[in-house]
ZAMARGU-4260 file (C-alpha; in steps of 0.2 Angstrom, whole numbers, plus 5000, padded with zeros to 4 digits):
<rodrens>
0) 4299/6194/4491 | 4284/6188/4480 | 4279/6172/4476 | 4270/6171/4457 | 4258/6158/4450
5) 4249/6160/4434 | 4232/6166/4443 | 4240/6170/4461 | 4253/6181/4469 | 4259/6180/4487
10) 4269/6194/4492 | 4276/6195/4511 | 4269/6212/4520 | 4275/6210/4537 | 4283/6201/4550
15) 4282/6203/4570 | 4294/6193/4582 | 4305/6195/4597 | 4320/6191/4601 | 4326/6175/4611
20) 4330/6178/4629 | 4349/6174/4626 | 4365/6182/4628 | 4375/6183/4612 | 4360/6180/4602
25) 4359/6197/4591 | 4372/6204/4580 | 4374/6219/4569 | 4384/6215/4553 | 4394/6228/4542
30) 4380/6223/4530 | 4370/6237/4542 | 4357/6223/4546 | 4353/6216/4562 | 4352/6196/4565
35) 4344/6188/4579 | 4336/6171/4586 | 4317/6170/4586 | 4312/6152/4594 | 4321/6141/4579
40) 4322/6155/4566 | 4335/6166/4563 | 4329/6184/4559 | 4334/6198/4548 | 4330/6215/4552
45) 4335/6233/4543 | 4338/6245/4560 | 4333/6260/4546 | 4317/6253/4539 | 4313/6247/4558
50) 4306/6233/4548 | 4310/6213/4547 | 4316/6208/4530 | 4316/6190/4532 | 4317/6174/4542
55) 4329/6161/4539 | 4321/6142/4542 | 4335/6129/4545 | 4338/6126/4563 | 4327/6111/4573
60) 4332/6120/4590 | 4330/6139/4597 | 4344/6150/4591 | 4355/6153/4603 | 4369/6164/4595
65) 4371/6173/4577 | 4386/6181/4571 | 4389/6191/4555 | 4406/6188/4544 | 4410/6204/4543
70) 4402/6210/4557 | 4402/6230/4562 | 4419/6229/4567 | 4425/6226/4551 | 4412/6237/4541
75) 4428/6246/4535 | 4435/6231/4527 | 4418/6226/4518 | 4416/6240/4506 | 4417/6230/4491
80) 4410/6215/4496 | 4396/6207/4486 | 4392/6195/4497 | 4389/6194/4518 | 4388/6179/4527
85) 4379/6175/4543 | 4384/6161/4558 | 4370/6153/4569 | 4371/6141/4582 | 4358/6133/4590
90) 4353/6122/4606 | 4356/6107/4599 | 4376/6112/4594 | 4371/6114/4576 | 4380/6129/4566
95) 4374/6134/4549 | 4385/6146/4539 | 4371/6158/4527 | 4374/6169/4514 | 4367/6185/4507
100) 4371/6191/4490 | 4368/6211/4491 | 4365/6214/4472 | 4348/6205/4475 | 4345/6202/4493
105) 4344/6182/4492 | 4348/6173/4506 | 4356/6157/4503 | 4359/6141/4515 | 4378/6139/4511
110) 4381/6124/4523 | 4381/6115/4541 | 4396/6113/4550 | 4401/6096/4549 | 4408/6096/4566
115) 4394/6100/4577 | 4393/6102/4599 | 4386/6090/4607 | 4376/6103/4618 | 4371/6121/4615
120) 4382/6134/4608 | 4386/6148/4619 | 4395/6158/4608 | 4402/6163/4591 | 4415/6175/4586
125) 4425/6179/4571 | 4437/6191/4561 | 4441/6195/4543 | 4457/6190/4538 | 4455/6197/4522
130) 4439/6200/4510 | 4439/6182/4507 | 4446/6173/4522 | 4439/6173/4540 | 4443/6163/4558
135) 4430/6160/4569 | 4429/6151/4584 | 4413/6143/4593 | 4410/6138/4609 | 4397/6126/4620
140) 4390/6120/4635 | 4399/6102/4631 | 4415/6110/4638 | 4424/6112/4620 | 4429/6127/4609
145) 4432/6125/4590 | 4442/6135/4579 | 4437/6137/4561 | 4446/6145/4544 | 4434/6148/4531
150) 4438/6153/4513 | 4425/6163/4504 | 4421/6159/4486 | 4427/6174/4474 | 4415/6171/4461
155) 4395/6165/4463 | 4397/6148/4456 | 4409/6141/4469 | 4408/6134/4485 | 4414/6141/4503
160) 4431/6130/4509 | 4430/6126/4528 | 4442/6117/4539 | 4443/6115/4558 | 4460/6122/4564
165) 4458/6117/4582 | 4448/6109/4594 | 4450/6114/4613 | 4442/6103/4629 | 4441/6117/4642
170) 4434/6103/4655 | 4419/6103/4665 | 4416/6123/4668 | 4412/6128/4650 | 4416/6144/4641
175) 4402/6157/4638 | 4412/6171/4629 | 4426/6172/4616 | 4435/6185/4606 | 4448/6182/4592
180) 4462/6193/4586 | 4478/6194/4576 | 4492/6199/4588 | 4501/6214/4584 | 4517/6216/4577
185) 4514/6206/4559 | 4518/6189/4567 | 4503/6181/4560 | 4499/6175/4576 | 4481/6172/4584
190) 4475/6174/4601 | 4460/6168/4607 | 4454/6174/4623 | 4439/6165/4633 | 4429/6166/4649
195) 4415/6157/4659 | 4412/6150/4674 | 4426/6148/4683 | 4429/6170/4684 | 4445/6168/4676
200) 4450/6175/4656 | 4460/6159/4647 | 4471/6167/4632 | 4477/6153/4618 | 4489/6158/4606
205) 4491/6149/4589 | 4496/6150/4572 | 4483/6151/4556 | 4489/6133/4552 | 4481/6129/4570
210) 4487/6121/4586 | 4482/6134/4600 | 4491/6132/4615 | 4486/6141/4633 | 4498/6157/4635
215) 4492/6163/4651 | 4475/6167/4661 | 4470/6184/4668 | 4463/6183/4687 | 4453/6200/4694
220) 4434/6196/4690 | 4426/6189/4706 | 4410/6180/4696 | 4407/6172/4679 | 4414/6181/4664
225) 4399/6186/4653 | 4409/6196/4638 | 4424/6198/4630 | 4431/6209/4615 | 4447/6212/4607
230) 4450/6229/4600 | 4458/6231/4582 | 4478/6233/4585 | 4482/6251/4591 | 4498/6259/4587
235) 4506/6272/4598 | 4522/6277/4594 | 4534/6263/4592 | 4525/6249/4602 | 4511/6240/4596
240) 4496/6234/4606 | 4479/6227/4607 | 4466/6230/4621 | 4455/6217/4628 | 4437/6222/4636
245) 4431/6210/4649 | 4413/6212/4660 | 4409/6199/4672 | 4392/6198/4684 | 4403/6206/4698
250) 4397/6221/4688 | 4413/6226/4684 | 4422/6230/4668 | 4442/6229/4665 | 4453/6234/4650
255) 4469/6223/4649 | 4481/6229/4637 | 4494/6216/4627 | 4507/6224/4621 | 4521/6215/4610
260) 4538/6216/4619 | 4548/6209/4604 | 4557/6194/4597 | 4564/6182/4610 | 4581/6184/4603
265) 4580/6203/4604 | 4577/6204/4622 | 4592/6205/4634 | 4599/6189/4641 | 4589/6178/4630
270) 4578/6165/4641 | 4569/6152/4641 | 4548/6150/4645 | 4551/6143/4663 | 4566/6158/4665
275) 4554/6172/4666 | 4559/6182/4681 | 4548/6190/4695 | 4552/6208/4690 | 4542/6205/4673
280) 4526/6201/4681 | 4525/6217/4692 | 4516/6224/4676 | 4506/6209/4673 | 4510/6191/4666
285) 4523/6189/4653 | 4519/6177/4639 | 4528/6170/4623 | 4520/6165/4606 | 4530/6158/4594
290) 4545/6166/4595 | 4537/6183/4600 | 4537/6188/4620 | 4519/6198/4624 | 4516/6208/4640
295) 4499/6209/4648 | 4493/6223/4661 | 4478/6228/4667 | 4474/6245/4660 | 4458/6251/4670
300) 4445/6245/4681 | 4428/6254/4675 | 4413/6253/4689 | 4397/6261/4687 | 4383/6247/4683
305) 4372/6242/4698 | 4370/6224/4690 | 4378/6209/4679 | 4388/6217/4665 | 4380/6205/4651
310) 4390/6211/4636 | 4406/6226/4631 | 4410/6230/4613 | 4424/6242/4607 | 4417/6256/4596
315) 4419/6250/4576 | 4432/6259/4567 | 4427/6274/4556 | 4419/6269/4540 | 4431/6281/4531
320) 4447/6271/4535 | 4457/6265/4521 | 4467/6248/4522 | 4482/6254/4516 | 4482/6271/4525
325) 4477/6261/4541 | 4461/6264/4553 | 4460/6271/4568 | 4451/6261/4583 | 4441/6273/4594
330) 4445/6273/4612 | 4426/6270/4617 | 4417/6255/4624 | 4398/6251/4625 | 4393/6241/4639
335) 4375/6232/4642 | 4368/6228/4659 | 4355/6220/4667 | 4352/6237/4679 | 4341/6243/4663
340) 4357/6254/4657 | 4368/6253/4642 | 4384/6266/4644 | 4398/6272/4633 | 4415/6274/4641
345) 4430/6284/4635 | 4446/6291/4642 | 4447/6309/4648 | 4458/6319/4636 | 4470/6325/4651
350) 4470/6311/4663 | 4468/6295/4653 | 4455/6290/4667 | 4439/6279/4659 | 4422/6289/4661
355) 4406/6286/4657 | 4402/6298/4647 | 4384/6291/4640 | 4368/6281/4648 | 4353/6277/4640
360) 4340/6267/4645 | 4339/6271/4665 | 4322/6279/4664 | 4315/6262/4656 | 4300/6251/4667
365) 4300/6238/4653 | 4316/6231/4649 | 4320/6222/4665 | 4339/6222/4660 | 4348/6221/4645
370) 4357/6205/4638 | 4367/6213/4626 | 4372/6230/4617 | 4380/6234/4599 | 4385/6247/4591
375) 4379/6252/4571 | 4395/6249/4559 | 4395/6270/4559 | 4394/6270/4578 | 4379/6284/4576
380) 4366/6271/4583 | 4368/6260/4598 | 4355/6243/4600 | 4351/6233/4616 | 4339/6218/4616
385) 4331/6214/4633 | 4323/6203/4645 | 4306/6204/4637 | 4311/6201/4619 | 4312/6218/4617
390) 4325/6229/4605 | 4329/6247/4611 | 4339/6257/4600 | 4346/6274/4601 | 4354/6286/4588
395) 4365/6302/4591 | 4357/6316/4583 | 4368/6328/4589 | 4380/6340/4580 | 4392/6347/4590
400) 4388/6338/4606 | 4382/6321/4610 | 4361/6318/4609 | 4356/6301/4609 | 4337/6298/4604
405) 4327/6284/4605 | 4322/6276/4589 | 4309/6263/4580 | 4313/6245/4580 | 4305/6230/4576
410) 4293/6223/4589 | 4284/6207/4593 | 4280/6192/4604 | 4295/6183/4613 | 4286/6166/4615
415) 4274/6155/4605 | 4259/6167/4596 | 4243/6156/4599 | 4230/6165/4592 | 4226/6181/4581
420) 4210/6189/4575 | 4206/6205/4564 | 4196/6219/4570 | 4180/6219/4563 | 4184/6232/4550
425) 4201/6225/4546 | 4209/6241/4553 | 4222/6230/4564 | 4227/6214/4568 | 4225/6207/4586
430) 4236/6193/4592 | 4240/6183/4610 | 4254/6173/4616 | 4261/6162/4630 | 4273/6179/4633
435) 4258/6184/4643 | 4253/6200/4632 | 4240/6204/4618 | 4246/6214/4606 | 4240/6226/4591
440) 4248/6228/4575 | 4243/6240/4561 | 4247/6249/4545 | 4252/6265/4550 | 4248/6278/4537
445) 4262/6289/4532 | 4259/6307/4530 | 4277/6312/4524 | 4276/6311/4504 | 4294/6308/4504
450) 4292/6294/4514 | 4293/6274/4507 | 4273/6272/4511 | 4264/6264/4525 | 4272/6252/4537
455) 4266/6240/4548 | 4270/6241/4567 | 4265/6238/4585 | 4253/6251/4590 | 4246/6243/4606
460) 4249/6233/4619 | 4232/6231/4627 | 4233/6215/4640 | 4251/6214/4648 | 4245/6198/4660
465) 4252/6185/4673 | 4248/6169/4663 | 4250/6163/4647 | 4237/6168/4634 | 4228/6154/4625
470) 4215/6162/4613 | 4207/6177/4609 | 4192/6185/4602 | 4187/6202/4593 | 4167/6205/4597
475) 4159/6209/4580 | 4144/6221/4577 | 4143/6240/4582 | 4149/6248/4597 | 4166/6252/4603
480) 4181/6240/4600 | 4181/6225/4612 | 4189/6207/4612 | 4190/6193/4624 | 4205/6183/4628
485) 4208/6168/4639 | 4222/6163/4648 | 4230/6148/4658 | 4216/6151/4671 | 4197/6147/4673
490) 4191/6165/4668 | 4190/6174/4652 | 4191/6192/4652 | 4183/6205/4641 | 4193/6222/4636
495) 4187/6238/4629 | 4196/6252/4619 | 4201/6268/4630 | 4199/6284/4622 | 4219/6285/4619
500) 4218/6271/4608 | 4204/6275/4596 | 4214/6292/4595 | 4230/6283/4590 | 4220/6271/4579
505) 4211/6286/4569 | 4228/6295/4567 | 4237/6279/4562 | 4223/6274/4548 | 4214/6288/4543
510) 4215/6302/4530 | 4207/6315/4539 | 4215/6323/4556 | 4200/6327/4565 | 4194/6313/4579
515) 4175/6312/4577 | 4167/6321/4594 | 4153/6309/4596 | 4165/6295/4600 | 4175/6307/4611
520) 4158/6309/4621 | 4154/6291/4622 | 4169/6285/4628 | 4172/6289/4646 | 4189/6279/4649
525) 4206/6287/4644 | 4217/6271/4647 | 4223/6257/4659 | 4233/6256/4673 | 4242/6238/4677
530) 4239/6229/4693 | 4253/6225/4704 | 4249/6207/4701 | 4248/6208/4682 | 4231/6200/4683
535) 4217/6214/4681 | 4220/6231/4672 | 4209/6246/4681 | 4203/6260/4669 | 4209/6279/4670
540) 4194/6288/4669 | 4196/6306/4656 | 4190/6318/4669 | 4204/6309/4682 | 4220/6313/4670
545) 4226/6325/4683 | 4225/6314/4697 | 4239/6305/4689 | 4251/6317/4686 | 4250/6322/4706
550) 4253/6303/4710 | 4267/6298/4701 | 4278/6285/4711 | 4282/6283/4727 | 4289/6300/4730
555) 4300/6297/4716 | 4305/6281/4721 | 4303/6265/4709 | 4305/6250/4719 | 4300/6231/4714
560) 4284/6233/4723 | 4278/6250/4715 | 4269/6249/4696 | 4272/6264/4688 | 4254/6274/4682
565) 4252/6273/4665 | 4251/6290/4655 | 4238/6286/4640 | 4240/6297/4627 | 4236/6298/4608
570) 4251/6293/4599 | 4256/6302/4582 | 4270/6291/4576 | 4273/6271/4581 | 4277/6270/4597
575) 4294/6262/4606 | 4294/6248/4618 | 4293/6260/4633 | 4276/6267/4627 | 4268/6253/4622
580) 4273/6240/4640 | 4265/6253/4651 | 4253/6268/4641 | 4245/6258/4628 | 4232/6246/4640
585) 4216/6244/4639 | 4202/6242/4654 | 4195/6226/4656 | 4178/6227/4657 | 4171/6208/4663
590) 4177/6194/4668 | 4167/6178/4662 | 4166/6164/4675 | 4160/6146/4673 | 4174/6135/4665
595) 4183/6122/4677 | 4200/6123/4669 | 4210/6134/4659 | 4203/6141/4644 | 4209/6135/4626
600) 4197/6142/4612 | 4187/6158/4611 | 4175/6163/4593 | 4162/6176/4593 | 4146/6176/4580
605) 4146/6188/4565 | 4132/6198/4572 | 4144/6204/4590 | 4129/6195/4600 | 4138/6178/4607
610) 4154/6172/4612 | 4158/6154/4613 | 4171/6147/4625 | 4179/6130/4628 | 4193/6123/4639
615) 4207/6111/4643 | 4194/6095/4647 | 4198/6077/4650 | 4179/6073/4653 | 4161/6076/4644
620) 4156/6088/4659 | 4172/6100/4659 | 4172/6099/4640 | 4155/6109/4638 | 4154/6124/4627
625) 4148/6140/4636 | 4139/6152/4626 | 4140/6173/4633 | 4128/6184/4629 | 4139/6200/4623
630) 4135/6215/4633 | 4125/6206/4647 | 4138/6194/4648 | 4127/6183/4656 | 4130/6162/4653
635) 4116/6158/4641 | 4120/6141/4636 | 4131/6126/4640 | 4134/6114/4625 | 4139/6096/4627
640) 4145/6084/4616 | 4162/6083/4615 | 4173/6071/4629 | 4191/6080/4627 | 4196/6099/4625
645) 4187/6107/4611 | 4202/6115/4600 | 4194/6127/4589 | 4175/6133/4586 | 4167/6144/4572
650) 4150/6152/4570 | 4143/6149/4551 | 4143/6166/4540 | 4123/6167/4543 | 4125/6163/4563
655) 4114/6149/4562 | 4127/6136/4564 | 4144/6133/4577 | 4156/6121/4572 | 4167/6113/4585
660) 4182/6101/4584 | 4190/6091/4597 | 4205/6081/4602 | 4193/6066/4604 | 4192/6067/4584
665) 4175/6072/4582 | 4166/6087/4574 | 4152/6093/4581 | 4138/6107/4573 | 4125/6114/4586
670) 4111/6125/4578 | 4108/6141/4586 | 4091/6151/4586 | 4089/6168/4592 | 4071/6169/4600
675) 4065/6185/4605 | 4069/6192/4624 | 4088/6188/4620 | 4085/6170/4622 | 4097/6157/4615
680) 4089/6141/4609 | 4102/6128/4605 | 4103/6109/4599 | 4117/6096/4593 | 4111/6093/4575
685) 4126/6082/4569 | 4141/6074/4578 | 4155/6064/4569 | 4171/6056/4570 | 4179/6064/4556
690) 4197/6059/4558 | 4211/6046/4564 | 4220/6057/4577 | 4217/6076/4584 | 4208/6088/4574
695) 4215/6105/4578 | 4208/6118/4566 | 4191/6120/4555 | 4184/6134/4545 | 4168/6139/4537
700) 4164/6142/4517 | 4159/6160/4519 | 4146/6157/4506 | 4137/6142/4511 | 4136/6128/4526
705) 4152/6119/4519 | 4167/6118/4531 | 4185/6110/4531 | 4193/6101/4544 | 4212/6099/4547
710) 4219/6085/4558 | 4235/6076/4565 | 4233/6063/4552 | 4240/6074/4540 | 4223/6077/4531
715) 4210/6091/4527 | 4192/6085/4524 | 4179/6096/4517 | 4162/6093/4521 | 4144/6098/4518
720) 4128/6101/4530 | 4113/6098/4520 | 4096/6106/4522 | 4090/6090/4534 | 4106/6093/4544
725) 4114/6079/4540 | 4133/6081/4535 | 4141/6073/4520 | 4159/6071/4515 | 4164/6080/4499
730) 4180/6080/4497 | 4197/6074/4506 | 4213/6085/4500 | 4228/6073/4494 | 4238/6070/4511
735) 4250/6084/4518 | 4269/6081/4523 | 4267/6084/4542 | 4250/6088/4553 | 4237/6102/4548
740) 4237/6113/4563 | 4228/6129/4555 | 4215/6132/4542 | 4207/6149/4535 | 4192/6149/4520
745) 4191/6165/4512 | 4177/6168/4497 | 4180/6175/4481 | 4164/6176/4471 | 4148/6171/4479
750) 4137/6169/4461 | 4152/6155/4459 | 4155/6148/4476 | 4174/6151/4473 | 4186/6152/4487
755) 4204/6149/4493 | 4209/6139/4508 | 4224/6142/4517 | 4232/6126/4527 | 4246/6128/4539
760) 4257/6114/4545 | 4267/6108/4560 | 4283/6111/4550 | 4278/6131/4548 | 4274/6129/4529
765) 4260/6137/4520 | 4250/6131/4507 | 4233/6138/4498 | 4221/6128/4489 | 4208/6136/4477
770) 4190/6128/4480 | 4175/6127/4469 | 4160/6121/4476 | 4145/6114/4466 | 4129/6116/4473
775) 4116/6103/4473 | 4102/6106/4461 | 4091/6092/4453 | 4103/6086/4441 | 4117/6084/4453
780) 4111/6074/4467 | 4126/6081/4479 | 4136/6096/4480 | 4154/6093/4474 | 4170/6101/4476
785) 4184/6105/4463 | 4200/6107/4471 | 4217/6113/4465 | 4232/6117/4475 | 4237/6135/4469
790) 4252/6139/4479 | 4266/6133/4490 | 4275/6145/4498 | 4292/6146/4499 | 4299/6140/4516
795) 4309/6158/4518 | 4292/6165/4517 | 4284/6153/4530 | 4284/6149/4548 | 4299/6137/4555
800) 4288/6129/4568 | 4269/6124/4570 | 4258/6136/4562 | 4245/6141/4576 | 4231/6151/4567
805) 4227/6157/4550 | 4215/6172/4547 | 4209/6180/4532 | 4205/6198/4534 | 4187/6199/4527
810) 4186/6203/4508 | 4171/6216/4510 | 4185/6227/4519 | 4199/6226/4507 | 4197/6238/4494
815) 4201/6227/4480 | 4192/6209/4482 | 4205/6202/4471 | 4219/6209/4484 | 4218/6199/4500
820) 4227/6199/4515 | 4231/6183/4525 | 4239/6183/4544 | 4245/6169/4551 | 4255/6165/4569
825) 4265/6152/4575 | 4277/6142/4588 | 4290/6153/4580 | 4286/6169/4590 | 4282/6177/4573
830) 4265/6185/4567 | 4267/6187/4547 | 4255/6196/4536 | 4254/6192/4517 | 4247/6200/4502
835) 4238/6188/4492 | 4233/6196/4473 | 4223/6183/4462 | 4221/6189/4445
</rodrens>
């Protein structure tokens, strides 16, 4: 997706995001696209390319559920469809219907359901009655279930027709899972199964016109019902039936069979509903729907999982099925559990006993259990989403026998992303988050000439911590790759790249195949191991690799207390989740003690000599900025100026000035003098109240001593530092709609002093302004700034919650200075990368 302007074009290069840790959050559609919720955003990714395509803005609360119409189950009905639809429900009870046009891959917000739930949506399910008609049901923690009918437009100009068929009040114990089916026998009747917190499955029956009545309840599970899924009708001889599979927190899976017994008039000794005899209950309950009676029996009980079974799903019919010939419902079920496994169950040919035929994921240390499992429309791939916001996909690449192999999937943070920083030469982007991880994203150079070209991927997870991480900075200058991170603790931690990462980065970003020998000789650390408490990461040395192999696990037992040893290796393809979580850690080289509260912001100078840090503060003594000398990591300065938390700091591009902005609405400028013998001399040269509310962001002009500040008062101001060190206001940009939370200034033309200022807001929206700073000379007593808003990014390209940080890749590292790269991160769990082309 790109946006054009007469002078500037913005393209979306990459989105990294993790999945909300909520059951029913993921849906795999007949379009072969996967939807999921990342905070308030609905995210769409393509399993074939393993890339996130777009995010859909519209929800004001966390997205709980998504469901495609048609879903993977109805892919055989969707061959001729030009438009696919998606339902998404959030924690406020709001449900939105989206439309995807396959011709141009454009998304459209169709409507918000007029009748919203009063509490969070727990499940959305539906089925396609025809190519233009669907019935879907929604449940919520408010104890209600709505059944809807939607007629999709046949031409592009028309709108969807939506009607609420029924509202069911299920009482104080809400339903958490639903499934809909057309009852067998061409009766035109619809069955709705629901399950929840009282361990029973309730069956409601109704007609297309509405009015659903409770038909019966199924008992057997001994804990919460977590998932229900009806099969498509099964034709066996003369009797039509459907199967219902249910899973529960009792670790069991049950298969129930609903069989059409016939119309009431045809059954011998016509009886009323109350006269069904005891004999008919031996096989299971009988219920009457309309003028037909149905028998329910327990077909099978599947025991195999060792923890809660969160999801069960019937295998979709073959795409080769035709509506006029009919379709074949495969006897195959996919289950996903908190025991870190997904299983495929099928009946044995001879005995008909259901057996577990495939198990995947059991070796995974990182997933902490799966929240849901999904088939691809062609049933050749299966996808799970886990506790850590991660996806895990396996594809059956076997020809004559099954061979399920892990596949690359999108990855990203599963909590707010708080800070980002570019590598000193721009080879990768580092991000930190409240999900307690630090991640590295890079463009992976694809050596296959037949491929689509390079793609961005997560290539390492240098830090997996025990505290939420608030800030990070990459050390500039020469030497090995290093970064400093600060979390919800009083100590900053310094990390240094191990040999395994350097080799992976070289392979990912370089055309050359041979790794430089001098680097190999200098770096003696191969990787790092995570400590049991998840705080310090200990180095694994190059000459100690043989010891790792001998001590793998506690005699092969993986207990909760044991942490598996990392096996760091140079990667030759983008890593999957298991590798990222354990084997790509960086060793921690130093801890920086000094602050009295949790760290809040960090920055490094451009020479790589100094790091500045600040912490959360409510008094002047705690709000000190500490300066640390890179290398010796001694504290060489404590800068006092502010009375509340310093929210962001940045060194000027000549490293002579340090700018700090604070919650106390002031900015400060310190002059930094580097005397000999590595001594630092610093002096506060300016402090000024700049805004009416908290100042969240600041950024220097790369070509001079002008800087920008952005505040909760919805303004951005440009200031100039004069030779006398006094600061003058140069310009205030027109007021923005929302609080300004992030700024980043990049230079375009040093001679003309032109640049671009990226502005990020609390709403998630981004704008880019062009700035031209006129230097003062004899004829112009004070410098002036000419501005123009050159681009307001489309909301579908932006974040959906507050932008936390913006960072331009240094234009000196770009091949073409007219093609810039802008990275952003936000509270919506997303890391985004844009290409900005200046014509």
